Structure formats: C-alpha cells, structure tokens
DSSP file (Angstrom, degrees, kcal/mol; ACC not computed):
  #  RESIDUE AA STRUCTURE BP1 BP2  ACC     N-H-->O    O-->H-N    N-H-->O    O-->H-N    TCO  KAPPA ALPHA  PHI   PSI    X-CA   Y-CA   Z-CA
    1    1 A M              0   0    0      0, 0.0     2,-0.3     0, 0.0    24,-0.2   0.000 360.0 360.0 360.0 130.5    0.0    0.0    0.0
    2    2 A M  E     -A   24   0A   0     22,-2.9    22,-2.3    24,-0.0     2,-0.5  -0.738 360.0-123.1-111.8 161.0    1.4    3.4   -1.0
    3    3 A H  E     -A   23   0A   0     49,-0.3    49,-3.2    -2,-0.3     2,-0.4  -0.906  29.9-163.9-105.6 134.3    0.4    6.9    0.0
    4    4 A Y  E     -AB  22  51A   0     18,-3.5    18,-2.1    -2,-0.5     2,-0.5  -0.919  15.4-150.5-123.7 145.5   -0.6    9.3   -2.8
    5    5 A E  E     -AB  21  50A   0     45,-3.2    45,-2.5    -2,-0.4     2,-0.5  -0.966  17.7-163.3-110.2 123.3   -1.0   13.0   -3.0
    6    6 A L  E     -AB  20  49A   0     14,-3.0    14,-2.1    -2,-0.5     2,-0.5  -0.922   6.0-156.0-110.3 131.5   -3.6   14.2   -5.5
    7    7 A E  E     +AB  19  48A   0     41,-2.2    40,-2.8    -2,-0.5    41,-1.5  -0.902  27.1 161.9-102.2 134.5   -3.7   17.8   -6.8
    8    8 A F  E     -AB  18  46A   0     10,-2.5    10,-3.2    -2,-0.5     2,-0.3  -0.945  21.1-161.5-147.5 165.2   -7.1   18.8   -8.1
    9    9 A C  E     - B   0  45A   0     36,-1.9    36,-2.7    -2,-0.3     8,-0.1  -0.960  30.2-104.2-144.1 162.1   -9.2   21.9   -8.9
   10   10 A F  E >   -A   13   0A   0      3,-0.6     3,-1.7     6,-0.5     6,-0.2  -0.716  33.2-125.2 -83.1 139.1  -12.8   22.8   -9.4
   11   11 A P  T 3  S+     0   0    0      0, 0.0    -1,-0.1     0, 0.0    33,-0.1   0.816 111.4  50.5 -56.0 -31.8  -13.7   23.2  -13.1
   12   12 A T  T 3  S+     0   0    0      1,-0.2    -2,-0.0     2,-0.1     0, 0.0   0.612 118.4  38.0 -83.3 -10.9  -15.0   26.7  -12.5
   13   13 A H  E X   +A   10   0A   0     -3,-1.7     3,-1.5     3,-0.1    -3,-0.6  -0.526  65.1 162.1-135.8  67.5  -11.9   27.8  -10.5
   14   14 A P  E 3  S+     0   0A   0      0, 0.0    -1,-0.1     0, 0.0    -2,-0.1   0.656  71.3  62.5 -67.4 -15.2   -8.9   26.2  -12.3
   15   15 A K  E 3  S+     0   0A   0      1,-0.1     2,-0.8    -5,-0.1    -2,-0.0   0.636  87.1  79.5 -85.1 -12.6   -6.3   28.5  -10.7
   16   16 A I  E <   -     0   0A   0     -3,-1.5     2,-0.5    -6,-0.2    -6,-0.5  -0.850  68.4-167.8 -97.3 109.2   -7.1   27.3   -7.2
   17   17 A I  E     -     0   0A   0     -2,-0.8     2,-0.2    -8,-0.1    -8,-0.2  -0.864   4.6-173.4-104.4 127.0   -5.3   24.0   -6.7
   18   18 A L  E     -A    8   0A   0    -10,-3.2   -10,-2.5    -2,-0.5     2,-0.3  -0.694  11.3-139.1-112.9 165.3   -6.1   21.8   -3.7
   19   19 A K  E     -A    7   0A   0     -2,-0.2     2,-0.3   -12,-0.2   -12,-0.2  -0.950  14.3-176.8-128.4 148.3   -4.6   18.6   -2.4
   20   20 A A  E     -A    6   0A   0    -14,-2.1   -14,-3.0    -2,-0.3     2,-0.4  -0.958  14.9-144.1-136.5 155.6   -5.9   15.4   -1.0
   21   21 A F  E     +A    5   0A   0     -2,-0.3     2,-0.3   -16,-0.2   -16,-0.2  -0.984  24.0 163.3-127.0 131.9   -4.1   12.4    0.4
   22   22 A V  E     -A    4   0A   0    -18,-2.1   -18,-3.5    -2,-0.4     2,-0.4  -0.935  31.5-128.1-140.0 162.2   -5.1    8.7    0.1
   23   23 A S  E     +A    3   0A   0     -2,-0.3     2,-0.3   -20,-0.2   -20,-0.2  -0.957  43.1 142.0-112.7 133.6   -3.6    5.3    0.5
   24   24 A A  E     -A    2   0A   0    -22,-2.3   -22,-2.9    -2,-0.4     6,-0.1  -0.963  58.1-107.8-160.3 170.5   -4.0    2.8   -2.4
   25   25 A K  S    S-     0   0    0     -2,-0.3     2,-0.3   -24,-0.2    -1,-0.1   0.835  95.4  -6.7 -76.2 -34.1   -2.2    0.0   -4.3
   26   26 A D  S  > S-     0   0    0    -24,-0.1     4,-2.0     1,-0.1     5,-0.1  -0.879  82.1 -83.6-152.1-179.2   -1.6    2.1   -7.4
   27   27 A E  H  > S+     0   0    0     -2,-0.3     4,-1.9     1,-0.2     5,-0.1   0.902 125.2  48.6 -62.5 -43.3   -2.3    5.4   -9.2
   28   28 A Q  H  > S+     0   0    0      1,-0.2     4,-2.1     2,-0.2    -1,-0.2   0.898 110.8  51.8 -64.1 -39.1   -5.7    4.2  -10.5
   29   29 A G  H  > S+     0   0    0      1,-0.2     4,-2.7     2,-0.2    -1,-0.2   0.859 106.1  55.3 -63.0 -35.5   -6.6    2.9   -7.1
   30   30 A A  H  X S+     0   0    0     -4,-2.0     4,-2.3     2,-0.2    -2,-0.2   0.896 107.5  48.9 -64.6 -40.5   -5.7    6.3   -5.7
   31   31 A K  H  X S+     0   0    0     -4,-1.9     4,-1.9     2,-0.2    -2,-0.2   0.915 113.2  46.9 -64.7 -42.4   -8.1    8.1   -8.0
   32   32 A S  H  X S+     0   0    0     -4,-2.1     4,-2.0     1,-0.2    -2,-0.2   0.905 111.8  50.5 -65.2 -41.6  -10.9    5.6   -7.1
   33   33 A K  H  X S+     0   0    0     -4,-2.7     4,-3.4     2,-0.2     5,-0.3   0.882 107.1  55.2 -64.2 -39.0  -10.2    6.1   -3.4
   34   34 A F  H  X S+     0   0    0     -4,-2.3     4,-2.4     1,-0.2    -1,-0.2   0.936 109.7  46.2 -57.7 -48.1  -10.3    9.9   -3.8
   35   35 A E  H  < S+     0   0    0     -4,-1.9    -1,-0.2     1,-0.2    -2,-0.2   0.855 116.7  45.6 -64.7 -34.5  -13.8    9.6   -5.3
   36   36 A E  H  < S+     0   0    0     -4,-2.0    -2,-0.2     1,-0.2    -1,-0.2   0.912 118.6  39.8 -74.1 -43.8  -14.8    7.2   -2.6
   37   37 A D  H  < S+     0   0    0     -4,-3.4    -2,-0.2     1,-0.2    -3,-0.2   0.778 124.8  36.8 -78.3 -27.4  -13.4    9.2    0.3
   38   38 A Y    ><  +     0   0    0     -4,-2.4     3,-2.1    -5,-0.3    -1,-0.2  -0.572  65.0 163.1-124.9  67.1  -14.4   12.6   -1.0
   39   39 A P  G >  S+     0   0    0      0, 0.0     3,-1.1     0, 0.0     4,-0.2   0.769  73.9  61.5 -61.5 -25.7  -17.8   12.2   -2.6
   40   40 A N  G 3  S+     0   0    0      1,-0.2     3,-0.2    -3,-0.1    -5,-0.1   0.620 103.8  51.3 -74.2 -10.7  -18.5   15.9   -2.6
   41   41 A L  G X  S+     0   0    0     -3,-2.1     3,-2.1    -7,-0.2    -1,-0.2   0.216  71.2 112.5-109.4  13.6  -15.4   16.5   -4.8
   42   42 A V  T <  S+     0   0    0     -3,-1.1    -1,-0.1     1,-0.3    -2,-0.1   0.813  74.2  57.7 -59.0 -32.2  -16.2   13.9   -7.6
   43   43 A G  T 3  S+     0   0    0     -3,-0.2    -1,-0.3    -4,-0.2    -2,-0.1   0.485  86.0 108.4 -77.9  -1.5  -16.8   16.7  -10.2
   44   44 A C  S <  S-     0   0    0     -3,-2.1     2,-0.6   -34,-0.1   -34,-0.2  -0.357  74.1-117.5 -75.8 155.8  -13.3   18.1   -9.6
   45   45 A E  E     -B    9   0A   0    -36,-2.7   -36,-1.9    -2,-0.1     2,-0.6  -0.844  21.7-139.1 -93.7 121.2  -10.5   17.7  -12.2
   46   46 A I  E     -B    8   0A   0     -2,-0.6   -38,-0.3   -38,-0.2     3,-0.1  -0.714  21.1-178.1 -81.1 120.3   -7.6   15.6  -10.9
   47   47 A L  E     -     0   0A   0    -40,-2.8     2,-0.3    -2,-0.6   -39,-0.2   0.831  61.3  -4.4 -89.9 -37.0   -4.4   17.4  -12.1
   48   48 A S  E     -B    7   0A   0    -41,-1.5   -41,-2.2     2,-0.0     2,-0.4  -0.994  48.3-153.5-157.7 154.1   -1.8   15.0  -10.8
   49   49 A V  E     +B    6   0A   0     -2,-0.3     2,-0.4   -43,-0.2   -43,-0.2  -0.984  26.7 173.8-130.9 118.4   -1.3   11.9   -8.7
   50   50 A N  E     -B    5   0A   0    -45,-2.5   -45,-3.2    -2,-0.4     2,-0.2  -0.948  38.7-106.0-129.3 145.7    2.1   11.5   -7.0
   51   51 A V  E     -B    4   0A   0     -2,-0.4     2,-0.5   -47,-0.2   -47,-0.3  -0.535  41.9-134.9 -65.2 132.1    3.6    9.1   -4.5
   52   52 A Y        -     0   0    0    -49,-3.2     2,-0.5    -2,-0.2   -49,-0.3  -0.810  20.9-171.8 -98.4 126.8    3.7   11.0   -1.2
   53   53 A K        -     0   0    0     -2,-0.5     2,-0.1     3,-0.0   -49,-0.0  -0.971  22.3-131.0-118.8 118.4    6.8   10.7    0.9
   54   54 A S        -     0   0    0     -2,-0.5     3,-0.3     1,-0.1     4,-0.0  -0.383   7.2-155.3 -69.9 141.0    6.6   12.3    4.4
   55   55 A E  S >  S+     0   0    0      1,-0.2     3,-1.2     2,-0.1    -1,-0.1   0.560  82.0  82.6 -87.1 -11.1    9.3   14.6    5.5
   56   56 A R  T 3  S+     0   0    0      1,-0.3    -1,-0.2     2,-0.1    -2,-0.0   0.801  80.5  61.6 -67.5 -30.2    8.6   13.9    9.2
   57   57 A G  T 3         0   0    0     -3,-0.3    -1,-0.3     1,-0.2    -2,-0.1   0.518 360.0 360.0 -76.8  -4.3   10.7   10.7    9.3
   58   58 A K    <         0   0    0     -3,-1.2    -1,-0.2    -4,-0.0    -2,-0.1   0.469 360.0 360.0 -82.7 360.0   13.9   12.4    8.5
C-alpha cells in the first residue's frame, strides 16, 4: 500500500489548486479512493497523482 498526494481543482476555478491524500495500491486505485473518500469532490478535475513521501521521518 502506497500513500498518494492528488492535486485537483474545481472546473469553475482552475487557478485554485487543492490537495488530498489517500492510500492505495496504485495510481488508478488512488483516483478511485479519492472519489470514494471525498464524494463531494467527484466533479473536480484531478491534475496530478504523486507518491507521497513524508518529511517527518527524516
């Protein structure tokens, strides 16, 4: 299981970029998990999906 950071925006406000964090097996799973965990944001455009590496463990 990997941790993913998704950047997304609302179609009507493309200059405001928001982030969400999910855990999934792969990138497609991360997109599905985003839709499942954040049902109010399903209409948003996902701009990028990146593996998230925490800086806290350093």
